C-alpha positions as CSV (number, residue, x, y, z in Angstrom):
1,M,35.1,5.8,-51.5
2,R,35.5,9.1,-49.7
3,Y,34.9,9.8,-46.0
4,Y,33.8,13.2,-45.0
5,R,34.7,14.7,-41.7
6,R,32.7,17.2,-39.9
7,T,34.3,20.5,-39.0
8,N,34.8,21.2,-35.3
9,D,32.1,23.8,-35.2
10,M,29.4,21.3,-36.2
11,Q,30.7,18.3,-34.4
12,G,28.4,17.2,-31.6
13,S,26.0,20.2,-31.9
14,V,23.0,18.1,-32.9
15,M,23.5,15.7,-30.0
16,T,24.0,18.6,-27.6
17,H,20.7,20.1,-28.6
18,L,19.0,16.7,-28.2
19,H,20.5,16.3,-24.7
20,R,19.3,19.8,-23.7
21,L,15.8,19.0,-25.1
22,A,15.7,15.7,-23.3
23,L,16.8,17.3,-20.0
24,I,14.2,20.0,-20.3
25,A,11.5,17.5,-21.0
26,F,12.6,15.3,-18.1
27,C,12.6,18.2,-15.7
28,A,9.2,19.4,-16.8
29,C,7.7,16.0,-16.4
30,S,9.3,15.6,-13.0
31,F,8.0,18.9,-11.7
32,A,4.6,18.3,-13.1
33,G,4.3,15.0,-11.3
34,C,5.5,16.2,-7.9
35,G,2.8,18.6,-6.8
36,S,-0.8,17.8,-6.2
37,S,-3.1,20.4,-4.7
38,S,-6.0,18.1,-4.1
39,E,-6.4,16.0,-1.0
40,P,-6.4,12.2,-1.3
41,P,-9.8,10.6,-1.0
42,E,-10.9,9.2,2.4
43,P,-10.5,5.4,2.5
44,P,-13.7,3.4,2.7
45,K,-14.9,1.7,5.9
46,V,-13.4,-1.8,6.5
47,E,-16.9,-3.3,6.3
48,D,-17.2,-2.0,2.7
49,T,-14.0,-3.7,1.5
50,A,-13.0,-7.2,0.8
51,F,-11.9,-7.6,4.5
52,G,-15.4,-6.7,5.8
53,D,-16.3,-10.4,6.4
54,M,-13.2,-10.9,8.4
55,V,-14.1,-8.2,10.9
56,G,-17.4,-9.9,11.6
57,T,-15.7,-13.2,11.9
58,M,-13.3,-11.9,14.6
59,D,-16.2,-10.5,16.6
60,K,-18.0,-13.8,16.3
61,A,-14.9,-15.8,17.4
62,R,-14.5,-13.6,20.5
63,G,-18.2,-14.2,21.4
64,V,-17.7,-18.0,21.0
65,Q,-14.5,-17.9,23.2
66,D,-16.4,-16.0,25.9
67,T,-19.1,-18.7,25.8
68,V,-16.5,-21.5,26.0
69,D,-14.8,-19.8,28.9
70,A,-18.1,-19.5,30.8
71,Q,-18.9,-23.2,30.2
72,K,-15.4,-24.2,31.4
73,Q,-15.8,-22.2,34.6
74,Q,-19.2,-23.8,35.3
75,T,-17.7,-27.3,34.6
76,D,-14.7,-26.5,37.0
77,Q,-17.2,-25.4,39.7
78,Q,-19.2,-28.6,39.3
79,I,-16.0,-30.8,39.4
80,N,-14.8,-29.0,42.5
81,A,-18.3,-29.4,44.2
82,A,-18.3,-33.1,43.3
83,E,-14.8,-33.6,44.8
84,G,-15.9,-31.8,48.0
85,Q,-13.5,-28.8,47.7
């Protein structure tokens, strides 16, 4: 069985060409992906997204808290009046 050796002028030349080609392809893809001349689209209103129901819920909760605070104030006034303060 004979083993053939490559001569020094051919050794590694194929791999070197593949490395160069891979480097050029990588650089081309990187540069192509970096730049974008178009502006990003404007995001939709919160009411139009999945979180739209939560926005209404928070407003409703604030309204309920205001009602509870008003009732507490009335009750405190009635208690103070009953105690004679």
